[in-house]
C-alpha positions, -999 to +999 in steps of 0.1 A: +000+006-005+015+037-011+017+066+010-010+088+012-006+120+014-021+149+035-049+167+023-050+196+011-049+225+032-060+261+022-045+276+051-013+257+041-009+273+011+013+297-006+001+327-028+020+322-059+011+358-069+023+383-046-005+410-034-028+426-062-055+446-066-085+446-081-111+417-099-084+399-126-089+362-143-058+352-147-052+330-183-041+299-178-056+287-213-053+301-245-090+297-259-096+272-288-095+236-261-098+201-284-128+177-270-112+138-283-148+112-271-131+076-274-160+049-259-153+045-232-132+080-224-129+115-232-101+140-232-099+179-228-072+186-247-059+228-237-030+247-247-017+263-219-003+296-228+034+294-217+024+264-247+024+235-234-010+211-237-028+189-209-055+170-217-078+164-187-101+132-191-136+124-183-161+106-183-188+102-215-210+118-181-182+139-171-184+152-210-222+159-200-228+173-169-193+200-181-218+206-214-248+212-189-226+233-164-209+258-196-240+264-209-263+278-177-240+296-172-235+309-209-276+313-201-273+339-166-242+357-180-270+361-212-300+371-188-271+390-166-259+411-197-299+404-218-278+399-246-259+376-268-224+359-248-200+353-275 
């Protein structure tokens, strides 16, 4: 049996950005992801801002759930802005 790592504790996390002002979202991935779907597994492939490609494995149910969540998020954004979201 392998040794288990201690659980992640947010209070012990280190702030890598330092002091910042205002609201922002740190862009970790570039727009234009790819979705590869197989019989038992799907892979969401993202390109990072550092030029690396990262694959996130998802089950078929995970892809369906992600589609539902993103669709609902876009719907809420459209309702708030009263217009289309691009």
